[in-house]
N, C-alpha and C positions, 0 to 999 in steps of 0.2 A: 635331582638337586632338593635335598628338604628346604621348605622356605620360612622366615622367623616365624610364619603364623605355625607351622607344623611343628617346630621345635618347641616352642611354647606350651601350645597343647598336650606334645607328647610327655614335658618337664611336667607339667603340671598332675598330668592324669598322674605319671609316678609320685609326685609327692602325693596326693590324694589317697593312694594306695597306702602309701607308708604311713600316714597318716592314721587309717584305718587299722595298720597291722601294729602300731606302739598302741592303741586303745586297748587291742587281747593283751600284749606282752605286759603292758602295765597293771594289768588288772589282774594278771595272773602269778606276778613276781612277788617272790615270798622276802626277798633279799632288800632291804632298805635302801644299799647303798646302788645294786642295780636298776632298783623302781626309781629314783632319784637320777639318774643318769637317762634312763627312758624317756622321763620326762622331761629333760633338761634338751634331749634331741627331737621330742615330739614336737616342745614349743618352738626350736629352731626352724624345724619342717612349716611348723606354722606362721611363722613370720616371713619365711619362704614364700609360701603358698600365697599369702596376703600380697606382697610385695610381688610376684609375678601375675597376680588375677588382677590388681590395680594397671597394670602394663597392659596388659593384654584386653583389657576394658578399654584403655586410652586410644588403643591400636587399632578397636575395633573388632579386633579377634573373637569377642566373644560377648554373648547378647544375654543380657543376665534375662530368665522370666519377669515377667509385669508382678509390680508387687501385690500383693493379697490385699483383699479388703479389708476394712475392721471387721466386718461383719463376720469375714473365714477367720480372724485372725482370734475373735472370742467365742467361734465359735471351738476352736480348736482347744483354747484356754482350757473351756468349760469340759472339754472329753477328756483333756489330763488329768484335770484336778479332781475331775470324779473317779478314772481309774486310781489313783494313789488311795 
């Protein structure tokens, strides 16, 4: 029998996969109405993903990575801006 933690993690994985898919579909959509519909669906999934993430964090089902140091953040900013 699936535990609550397993179901939450499975649903999160599914949402994350759908969000990745939406990015490609939105980018390649040539129909404005379809594009807007996909954006709305993506936004709904992002909201669900955040709600479920917060729940998983509260229940201890998910342990996020440690925050990046200010030095790492600055390095990444420099790399990203120099590549543009």
